[in-house]
DRENMAR-159011 format. One record per residue (C-alpha): residue in three letters; x, y, z. Coordinates in pm, 1 decimal. Layout:
  residu        xx        yy        zz
     ALA         X         Y         Z
...
***
This chain:
  residu        xx        yy        zz
     MET    4946.3   -2823.1    8073.7
     SER    4791.7   -2870.4    7782.9
     LYS    4747.6   -2497.3    7591.4
     ASN    4406.9   -2637.2    7546.1
     ILE    4372.1   -2618.6    7965.4
     GLN    4344.8   -2287.1    8098.7
     GLU    4375.7   -2271.8    8501.6
     TYR    4164.0   -1991.4    8670.5
     THR    4094.9   -1938.5    9029.8
     ASP    3675.3   -1942.1    9002.8
     PRO    3461.3   -1826.3    8744.5
     ASP    3483.6   -1458.0    8856.4
     ALA    3856.3   -1442.1    8801.7
     MET    3782.0   -1597.7    8420.5
     LEU    3502.0   -1427.4    8350.9
     THR    3713.0   -1079.4    8418.3
     GLU    4029.1   -1196.4    8260.0
     LEU    3859.5   -1272.4    7958.1
     ASN    3627.9    -986.6    7918.3
     ALA    3316.3   -1208.9    7937.4
     ARG    3015.2   -1043.3    7898.2
     SER    2572.9   -1236.6    7914.3
     HIS    2438.8   -1306.3    7630.0
     GLY    2105.7   -1496.4    7673.1
     LYS    2188.4   -1858.1    7780.3
     TYR    2589.7   -1772.6    7737.3
     PHE    2858.5   -1580.4    7852.7
     LEU    3045.4   -1405.9    7495.0
     CYS    3457.3   -1431.1    7595.7
     THR    3762.0   -1398.5    7438.9
     CYS    3894.4   -1715.5    7345.2
     PRO    4220.1   -1809.2    7546.4
     GLN    4359.1   -1970.7    7213.0
     CYS    4370.8   -1711.8    6926.8
     GLN    4281.1   -1417.0    7173.6
     GLN    3974.4   -1297.9    7002.7
     GLN    3645.8   -1139.1    7150.7
     GLU    3474.3   -1449.1    6908.2
     ALA    3435.1   -1704.1    7182.6
     TYR    3153.2   -1846.5    7410.2
     MET    3008.8   -2071.5    7703.5
     TYR    2728.1   -2213.3    7818.1
     LYS    2645.5   -2039.3    8180.8
     THR    2527.6   -2401.8    8249.1
     ASN    2903.9   -2544.0    8201.8
     MET    3120.3   -2270.4    8254.7
     ASN    3448.0   -2582.1    8245.4
     VAL    3421.3   -2557.4    7816.1
     ILE    3512.8   -2242.1    7641.9
     PHE    3418.1   -2249.5    7242.8
     CYS    3566.8   -2056.5    6972.0
     ASN    3367.6   -1940.1    6704.7
     ARG    3624.6   -1868.7    6443.3
     GLN    3628.8   -2194.8    6296.2
     ASN    3833.1   -2192.2    5987.1
     GLU    4106.7   -1927.7    6164.7
     CYS    4133.2   -2107.2    6479.4
     GLY    3809.3   -2321.3    6633.3
     GLU    3959.2   -2434.9    6934.5
     THR    3793.7   -2590.6    7274.4
     THR    3953.6   -2514.3    7567.4
     ARG    3908.8   -2683.1    7916.1
     VAL    3859.6   -2468.9    8228.8
     LEU    3994.6   -2575.4    8553.5
     TYR    3953.1   -2368.5    8893.5
     THR    4159.6   -2360.4    9182.8
     GLU    3965.0   -2234.4    9458.4
     LYS    3665.6   -2546.0    9475.5
     GLU    3463.8   -2382.5    9779.4
     SER    3408.3   -2070.3    9642.2
     THR    3341.9   -2200.5    9261.0
     GLU    3068.9   -2410.3    9283.1
     ALA    2848.1   -2151.6    9468.5
     LEU    2961.1   -1902.1    9156.2
     LYS    2879.2   -2188.7    8893.5
     GLU    2576.5   -2241.8    9051.5
     ASN    2426.7   -1854.4    9073.8
     TYR    2577.2   -1774.5    8744.4
     GLY    2397.4   -2125.9    8588.7
     LYS    2065.9   -2002.9    8711.0
     LYS    1845.9   -1937.8    8482.9
     SER    1788.7   -1550.1    8493.4
     THR    1450.3   -1336.8    8646.6
     SER    1475.3   -1100.0    8399.2
     LYS    1171.5   -1021.6    8171.4
     LYS    1057.7   -1296.3    7978.2
     TRP     771.2   -1169.7    7769.4
     LEU     674.4    -908.6    7550.9
     SER     501.7    -611.0    7643.9
     LYS     169.3    -433.7    7474.3
     GLN     369.2    -220.3    7279.3
     GLU     659.2    -471.2    7183.3
     LYS     358.5    -759.4    7087.4
     GLU     201.5    -455.1    6836.6
     GLU     576.8    -382.4    6700.0
     LEU     603.3    -766.6    6609.9
     ARG     261.1    -768.8    6446.1
     VAL     389.0    -465.3    6216.9
     LEU     671.8    -578.0    6151.3
     THR     583.2    -931.5    6078.1
     ALA     286.2    -787.2    5846.7
     ASN     571.4    -589.7    5682.9
     MET     781.3    -892.1    5653.3
     ARG     518.0   -1098.7    5483.5
     TYR     355.4    -842.0    5240.6
     PHE     713.8    -766.6    5102.5
     THR     765.3   -1135.9    5021.2
     ASP     485.6   -1309.3    5019.6
     GLU     273.5   -1045.2    4805.9
     LEU     444.7    -774.5    4648.7
     GLY     752.4   -1053.3    4615.1
     SER    1033.4    -795.0    4683.0
     PHE    1053.3    -395.4    4527.4
     ASP    1077.3    -416.0    4132.4
     ILE    1410.5    -169.5    4130.5
     ASP    1753.7    -216.5    3939.8
     LYS    1952.0    -332.3    4212.8
     GLY    1722.2    -628.4    4287.3
     LYS    1691.5    -776.1    3977.2
     ASN    1969.9    -964.7    4041.2
     TYR    2149.2   -1057.8    4397.9
     ARG    2488.2   -1244.6    4343.3
     GLY    2376.5   -1403.3    4055.3
     ILE    2039.3   -1476.7    4203.8
     SER    1764.9   -1370.4    3955.2
     ARG    1458.9   -1157.6    4191.8
     GLY    1181.1   -1448.0    4090.2
     VAL    1420.2   -1690.0    4255.2
     TYR    1523.7   -1530.6    4608.2
     GLN    1208.7   -1310.4    4640.5
     SER     989.3   -1548.2    4857.4
     HIS    1331.6   -1544.7    5092.6
     LEU    1465.1   -1271.2    5149.7
     LEU    1439.0    -907.1    5047.2
     ILE    1581.3    -586.8    4942.6
     THR    1534.3    -244.0    5007.2
     PRO    1500.4      54.5    4783.3
     ASP    1807.6     238.3    4974.1
     LEU    2073.7     138.3    5260.7
     GLU    1864.6     279.1    5541.9
     PHE    1699.1      15.1    5649.0
     GLY    1876.2    -125.3    5926.8
     THR    1865.7     260.1    6116.8
     ARG    1485.3     265.6    6035.3
     LEU    1430.3     -69.9    6148.7
     LEU    1621.2      44.9    6499.0
     ASP    1387.3     350.8    6480.6
     THR    1053.8     244.1    6416.0
     PHE    1053.5     -88.1    6628.9
     PRO    1258.3      51.6    6979.6
     GLY    1039.7    -211.3    7194.5
     ILE    1124.8    -564.4    7017.7
     MET    1520.0    -403.3    6865.4
     ARG    1575.6    -235.3    7214.0
     ARG    1906.7    -420.0    7251.0
     TYR    2050.4    -345.6    6921.5
     GLY    2185.5      45.9    6850.6
     ARG    2249.1     164.4    7234.9
     SER    2575.5     313.2    7142.4
     GLU    2726.1     475.6    6813.1
     GLU    2947.7     177.5    6801.9
     SER    2639.3     -35.2    6766.6
     ARG    2428.8     172.1    6576.4
     GLN    2706.8     198.0    6260.8
     ARG    2649.5    -173.2    6202.3
     PHE    2272.8    -103.2    6087.0
     GLU    2386.6     128.2    5868.6
     ASN    2409.3      79.6    5472.0
     ARG    2190.2    -267.0    5517.0
     ASP    1932.7    -289.1    5206.2
     VAL    1919.3    -714.3    5240.0
     VAL    1713.2    -847.4    5475.1
     ILE    1635.1   -1191.5    5502.3
     PRO    1351.5   -1281.7    5770.6
     PHE    1322.2   -1630.4    5963.4
     TYR     975.4   -1732.2    6117.8
     ASP     879.5   -1952.0    6420.9
     GLU     601.6   -2234.2    6404.4
     LYS     327.8   -1923.5    6416.6
     GLY     440.9   -1757.3    6156.9
     GLN     562.7   -1474.7    6367.6
     VAL     940.5   -1332.7    6297.5
     ASP    1176.6   -1463.2    6531.4
     ARG    1493.9   -1305.4    6357.2
     LEU    1661.4   -1096.0    6117.9
     LEU    1946.3   -1130.6    5907.2
     LEU    2077.0    -821.9    5722.1
     ARG    2347.9    -779.9    5433.3
     SER    2454.2    -511.7    5236.4
     THR    2458.6    -508.0    4843.7
     SER    2705.4    -143.7    4852.6
     PRO    3040.6    -220.0    4658.3
     ASP    3206.2      65.7    4885.2
     VAL    3121.5    -180.4    5228.7
     VAL    3457.8    -281.4    5435.2
     TYR    3363.9    -567.5    5636.9
     SER    3523.6    -598.6    5952.4
     LYS    3508.8    -716.1    6335.9
     GLU    3347.9    -419.4    6416.1
     TYR    3153.4    -428.4    6058.2
     PRO    3115.0    -805.5    5993.5
     LYS    2920.9    -913.2    5650.9
     GLU    2651.7   -1090.8    5802.1
     LEU    2421.7    -881.6    6122.2
     HIS    2171.1   -1121.6    6304.4
     CYS    1878.9    -920.5    6468.4
     ILE    1713.7   -1133.2    6746.1
     VAL    1381.6    -980.3    6740.9
     GLN    1198.9   -1222.8    6984.5
     TYR    1458.4   -1121.2    7256.5
     GLN    1218.6   -1297.6    7515.4
     LYS    1221.1   -1649.9    7432.4
     ASP    1521.5   -1924.3    7475.3
     GLU    1530.2   -2022.9    7105.5
     VAL    1470.6   -1882.8    6791.8
     LYS    1495.0   -1965.0    6427.9
     ASN    1787.0   -2012.0    6236.6
     TYR    1697.2   -2200.6    5923.2
     GLN    1499.6   -2174.4    5640.9
     HIS    1351.4   -2474.8    5397.7
     ASN    1124.7   -2502.4    5152.8
     ILE    1040.6   -2862.9    5167.1
     ASN     671.7   -2955.5    5111.4
     TYR     665.4   -3314.2    5104.4
     SER     532.5   -3363.9    4781.9
     GLN     837.4   -3417.2    4531.1
     ASP    1078.4   -3721.6    4506.6
     SER    1427.9   -3547.8    4434.0
     PRO    1696.0   -3555.2    4726.8
     ILE    1713.3   -3224.4    4942.2
     LEU    1997.2   -2969.5    4943.3
     ILE    2159.1   -2922.0    5339.1
     THR    2355.0   -2606.9    5312.3
     GLU    2491.5   -2348.4    5578.8
     SER    2349.4   -2060.7    5417.8
     LEU    2040.0   -1970.4    5209.8
     LEU    2231.4   -1756.4    4953.4
     ASN    2459.3   -2090.3    4892.1
     ALA    2045.1   -2296.4    4880.1
     LEU    1913.4   -2004.4    4651.5
     SER    2197.6   -2028.6    4388.3
     VAL    2120.1   -2445.5    4325.2
     LYS    1762.7   -2313.0    4342.9
     GLU    1873.0   -2048.8    4064.1
     LEU    1987.5   -2354.6    3812.2
     ASP    1722.3   -2556.4    3924.3
     HIS    1388.7   -2438.4    4053.8
     ASP    1231.9   -2780.7    4195.5
     VAL    1519.0   -2798.0    4404.6
     GLU    1382.6   -2821.2    4812.0
     PHE    1608.6   -2706.2    5071.5
     ILE    1696.1   -2679.6    5409.6
     ALA    1969.7   -2388.2    5475.5
     ALA    2099.1   -2252.6    5803.4
     THR    2183.6   -1948.0    5930.0
     GLY    2562.0   -2015.3    5933.4
     VAL    2803.3   -2319.4    6022.6
     ASN    2795.7   -2226.7    6383.4
     HIS    2386.0   -2271.3    6396.8
     VAL    2277.1   -2629.7    6213.0
     ARG    2201.6   -2773.9    6567.9
     GLN    1805.7   -2676.5    6466.6
     MET    1821.9   -2807.3    6170.9
     GLN    1976.7   -3148.0    6261.0
     ALA    1665.7   -3190.6    6531.5
     TYR    1428.0   -3102.6    6182.2
     ILE    1591.9   -3377.6    6012.3
     GLN    1595.8   -3637.4    6260.4
     SER    1237.8   -3565.8    6370.1
     ASN    1152.3   -3604.1    5970.8
     SER    1397.6   -3911.8    5901.5
     ALA    1166.4   -4092.6    5714.3
     LEU    1117.0   -3834.9    5457.6
     PHE    1527.4   -3775.1    5422.3
     LYS    1552.5   -4222.9    5430.4
     GLU    1305.1   -4179.9    5132.6
     ARG    1479.5   -3874.1    4909.8
     GLY    1786.6   -3873.2    4984.6
     ALA    2005.6   -3528.6    5067.2
     ILE    2279.8   -3400.2    4895.8
     LEU    2525.5   -3221.6    5162.2
     ALA    2675.0   -2858.8    5012.4
     PHE    2833.1   -2721.7    5280.8
     ASP    3092.7   -2463.6    5239.0
     PRO    3462.2   -2667.2    5174.1
     ASP    3650.4   -2493.1    5416.7
     LYS    3769.5   -2623.9    5749.0
     ALA    3459.3   -2534.7    5910.2
     GLY    3226.8   -2659.1    5669.8
     VAL    3420.4   -2988.1    5623.1
     LYS    3391.1   -3017.4    5983.3
     ALA    2982.9   -3000.0    6024.1
     GLN    2934.1   -3202.0    5713.8
     GLU    3136.1   -3434.9    5888.5
     LYS    2922.5   -3417.0    6198.3
     LEU    2569.0   -3496.8    5920.3
     HIS    2778.2   -3784.0    5783.9
     ALA    2761.6   -3951.8    6137.5
     LEU    2358.0   -3873.4    6164.2
     PHE    2256.6   -3997.6    5844.7
     GLU    2480.7   -4296.8    5851.0
     LYS    2292.3   -4374.4    6188.7
     GLN    1945.1   -4247.9    6025.2
     GLU    2013.5   -4499.9    5754.5
     ILE    1963.9   -4176.5    5516.3
     PRO    2166.0   -4172.3    5203.3
     PHE    2287.0   -3895.7    5077.8
     GLU    2610.4   -3719.1    4893.6
     ASP    2849.5   -3464.8    4924.0
     PHE    2833.6   -3171.9    4666.8
     PRO    3241.9   -3253.1    4462.3
     TYR    3355.8   -2871.5    4467.9
     PRO    3628.8   -2844.5    4204.4
     ASP    3829.7   -2633.0    4467.3
     THR    3828.2   -2526.2    4836.8
     GLU    3792.3   -2190.0    4763.6
     ARG    3448.7   -2128.4    4618.4
     ASP    3118.4   -2176.3    4788.6
     LEU    2812.1   -2240.4    4560.4
     ASN    2725.1   -1901.8    4503.2
     ASP    3066.6   -1786.2    4415.2
     LEU    3012.6   -2099.6    4164.7
     LEU    2728.3   -1971.2    4046.2
     GLN    2852.0   -1642.7    3978.1
     ASP    3185.4   -1766.2    3851.9
     ASP    3057.7   -2025.4    3610.5
     PRO    2745.1   -2088.2    3636.3
     GLN    2718.3   -2392.5    3350.1
     ILE    3056.5   -2582.7    3515.0
     PHE    2864.9   -2563.6    3854.3
     ARG    2520.3   -2653.3    3675.1
     GLU    2692.6   -2970.9    3538.1
     ILE    2830.7   -3060.9    3868.8
     TRP    2517.0   -3040.6    4054.4
     GLU    2316.0   -3255.3    3815.4
     LYS    2567.6   -3553.4    3811.0
     VAL    2546.9   -3523.2    4202.7
     GLN    2186.6   -3534.8    4189.5
     ASN    2162.8   -3840.5    3998.1
     GLU    2440.4   -4012.5    4180.3
     CYS    2197.2   -3947.5    4466.3
     GLN    1897.4   -4045.9    4331.8
     GLU    2104.9   -4335.5    4212.6
     ARG    2188.6   -4433.8    4551.3
     VAL    1821.3   -4315.5    4689.1
     ASN    1661.9   -4617.6    4406.0
     GLU    1880.3   -4898.8    4516.3
     PRO    1590.8   -5172.8    4530.4
     GLU    1686.4   -5322.3    4819.6
     ARG    1690.2   -4999.0    5009.8
     VAL    1367.1   -4930.7    4875.5
     LEU    1218.9   -5255.9    4971.5
     ASN    1359.7   -5195.5    5351.3
     LEU    1179.8   -4904.2    5344.7
     ALA     853.5   -5038.8    5223.2
     TYR     901.3   -5336.0    5516.7
     ASP     882.9   -5027.3    5739.6
     GLU     577.3   -4867.3    5642.2
     MET     368.0   -5213.0    5645.9
     ALA     488.9   -5272.8    5978.1
     SER     407.9   -4918.3    6098.0
     PHE      59.0   -5047.8    5916.6
     LEU      33.9   -5364.9    6109.7
     MET     149.7   -5209.3    6459.2
     ASN    -160.0   -4901.0    6431.3
     GLU    -386.8   -5157.9    6280.8
     TYR    -328.3   -5487.8    6513.7
     GLU    -252.1   -5286.0    6841.5
     GLY    -273.9   -5561.1    7127.7
     ASN    -135.1   -5786.8    6925.2
     VAL     187.3   -5664.5    6762.3
     GLU     338.1   -5520.7    7060.2
     SER     607.7   -5283.2    6881.5
     PHE     731.4   -5161.1    6531.1
     GLU    1076.1   -5367.5    6564.4
     GLU     824.9   -5680.8    6657.2
     ALA     642.7   -5630.3    6325.8
     LYS     916.8   -5556.5    6133.0
     ILE    1142.9   -5908.1    6228.4
     ALA     837.0   -6068.6    6147.5
     ILE     787.3   -5930.5    5789.8
     LEU    1207.5   -5998.5    5747.3
     GLU    1112.6   -6307.9    5849.6
     GLU     882.9   -6355.1    5573.9
     VAL    1062.0   -6238.0    5341.4
     LYS    1372.0   -6456.4    5404.2
     GLU    1140.9   -6761.9    5375.2
     LYS    1027.2   -6617.2    5040.7
     ASN     649.4   -6618.6    5165.1
     LYS     428.1   -6449.5    5132.9
     VAL     361.0   -6121.8    5398.3
     SER      41.5   -6142.2    5563.7
     LEU    -141.5   -5723.7    5580.9
     ALA    -506.8   -5806.1    5682.6
     TYR    -778.5   -5992.8    5769.9
     THR   -1115.6   -5992.7    5790.5
     ASP   -1475.6   -6176.6    5752.8
     PHE   -1712.4   -5971.2    5484.4
     SER   -2071.3   -6005.8    5296.5
     PHE   -2208.0   -5818.5    5004.6
     GLU   -2495.6   -5633.9    5001.6
     GLY   -2841.6   -5817.2    4977.7
     GLN   -2655.7   -6146.1    5046.8
     GLU   -2665.8   -6388.5    5355.6
     GLU   -2357.7   -6613.2    5273.5
     GLU   -2061.6   -6458.9    5412.9
     TYR   -1675.0   -6495.5    5333.1
     ASP   -1335.9   -6500.0    5514.4
     ILE   -1076.5   -6266.2    5381.3
     GLN    -651.0   -6266.6    5389.3
     VAL    -446.3   -6012.8    5225.5
     SER     -78.7   -6073.8    5171.5
     LEU     190.9   -5968.4    4972.0
     ASP     348.1   -6187.1    4743.3
     LEU     710.9   -6030.3    4674.4
     ASN     819.5   -6263.8    4425.1
     SER     559.9   -6187.5    4225.6
     MET     534.3   -5805.7    4340.3
     GLU     144.7   -5859.2    4356.4
     LEU    -104.5   -5777.2    4628.8
     ILE    -273.5   -6105.4    4711.5
     GLN    -636.7   -6105.7    4836.4
     GLU    -735.1   -6479.9    4924.7
     VAL   -1148.1   -6521.9    4938.2
     SER   -1223.2   -6842.1    5139.5
     ALA   -1632.5   -6924.5    5102.6
     GLN   -1812.6   -7240.6    5146.5
     HIS   -1849.3   -7335.3    4800.1
     GLY   -1428.4   -7261.5    4806.4
     ASN   -1143.1   -7081.0    4788.4
     TYR   -1077.6   -6797.1    4538.6
     THR    -740.8   -6593.3    4485.0
     ILE    -774.1   -6183.6    4371.8
     VAL    -430.0   -6021.1    4225.7
     ALA    -558.4   -5672.3    4390.9
     LYS    -265.7   -5454.2    4250.6
     GLN      66.7   -5540.6    4038.9
     PHE     340.1   -5358.7    4164.8
     GLU     553.5   -5251.0    3891.3
     SER     830.6   -5182.3    4109.3
     GLU     966.7   -5108.4    4457.6
     ARG     884.6   -4754.5    4475.6
     ASP     583.9   -4847.0    4324.6
     LEU     512.6   -5069.0    4598.9
     LEU     686.9   -4809.8    4888.9
     ASP     409.0   -4564.9    4732.8
     SER     141.8   -4799.6    4797.1
     ALA     245.8   -4901.1    5144.8
     LYS     246.8   -4536.3    5261.2
     ASN    -156.2   -4524.9    5199.1
     PHE    -219.6   -4880.7    5316.2
     ASP    -586.3   -4888.4    5494.0
     PHE    -716.2   -5123.4    5591.3
     ALA   -1077.8   -5081.7    5430.1
     GLU    -903.9   -5059.5    5044.9
     LEU    -701.7   -5370.4    5153.8
     THR   -1007.5   -5557.8    5277.4
     SER   -1268.7   -5421.8    5022.0
     VAL   -1290.3   -5705.3    4721.7
     SER   -1445.5   -5613.5    4411.0
     GLU   -1784.0   -5839.4    4374.7
     GLU   -1775.7   -5835.2    4018.5
     LEU   -1403.3   -6033.8    4023.8
     LEU   -1505.5   -6244.2    4281.3
     GLN   -1848.8   -6340.1    4081.1
     GLU   -1586.5   -6406.1    3769.3
     LYS   -1350.0   -6609.1    4011.5
     MET   -1620.1   -6834.1    4077.6
     LYS   -1728.3   -6871.1    3744.9
     GLU   -1349.9   -6987.9    3606.7
     LYS   -1314.9   -7260.1    3893.5
     ASN   -1731.2   -7395.7    3791.1
     ARG   -1649.5   -7439.5    3416.7
     GLN   -1640.5   -7808.1    3340.0
     PRO   -1383.0   -7855.6    3090.6
     ILE   -1333.4   -8198.8    2899.9
     PHE   -1032.2   -8434.7    2960.7
     TYR    -996.5   -8667.4    2651.5
     ASN    -626.0   -8796.2    2765.4
     ASN    -709.7   -8873.2    3160.5
     PRO   -1009.6   -9041.5    3190.5
     SER    -970.0   -9059.7    3566.1
     LEU   -1003.9   -8687.0    3655.6
     SER   -1324.6   -8575.6    3754.0
     GLN   -1527.0   -8307.3    3495.6
     ASP   -1447.6   -8013.3    3736.8
     GLY   -1074.3   -8122.5    3696.9
     ARG   -1045.3   -8284.0    4041.1
***
């Protein structure tokens, strides 16, 4: 039998042998491969065990049960959603309100504490980190958290061993939900005397809103107004390390290499943004980081998102290590990979294709009923492009205020000349107006994102009158008497 397949009589026997304990929708247990208490399985799928030690083990173990009859009943029972409390009490809601208000005040208004040890954290200056994390004056924040908020922190600090994990914690990274309330706190320490171990991890995750099935496990500072590539990394400290060198960088950072699923979902739901701007992937250069980054490669290729991997100079140091060891080398590498990603993002054919997407969305929304789907509109656009024809965008009729005469207008895009064309038809002739000359493919894309039917079909009366005058001039042709005076 393969070492990655283990047999147990039934789920009860397996849970007992692996010292499993319930943790929300998971069981935490001993890994059958490395024998460390750092594995987990879903309660809804008790046939697969995952090891969390990605760099040392990371094995997936499949479970076979020999007692079929009892197994199905036990699995169904374990897989049922817990009927335990799923809401916060009045006291806990008040604790959450106070905790959120304090976190927001310290990071958003106070800008962290103005203390010597907070001037620089792991090479990151206070001005860079202050909106994202908090460094407290003393090392008692963790234990104070347990004492001040006994309701929402009731799952922690029950034993002396558990309480010790909260000692010497003075770095706080808050994660907020969609309502702006604290979902999760990640605690670290600045103390040089702390010795990290399995019992005292470097990072301590505290789930504040324990009543939820899922809490926030990533941060981002994307404001949708920039056009540079977006940094994607596995930790906030790595992201802030880049921000120390490039204050304008926008990023999305997970709470660890094992917590990237929500981040992936965010990328998928905002794929248009990432398609337009591209991404730089900078997970740690270890086994777990490489594996997580490869999964994002597959997602980006499927979504047609341009990306570049951060080229680490070695496999021993992450972004924060590079910032502390050699910031100048780090800066040079970052600027190089950023330029390479920007070149990929700005490839003319790729930018044009994004513009076609925007045009297809416009047509689908504007001519609902006539255009059945985005795909249909995109195919029609590509066919016109292939034949080097103008792409029709809008048509209607109009008249100027105070005039009885009506006009027809057809608006189209001429990709050969990169012009937005208005073709106006009247009883006395047809007139062509260049409404806009696009300077580049990027200019076209930016305009296509904001196409508006009323603006596209709005004709300048002054410009149309000028076109009419041009057409009605009577040039004299000395060399060709067969032509009429109006040149037709």
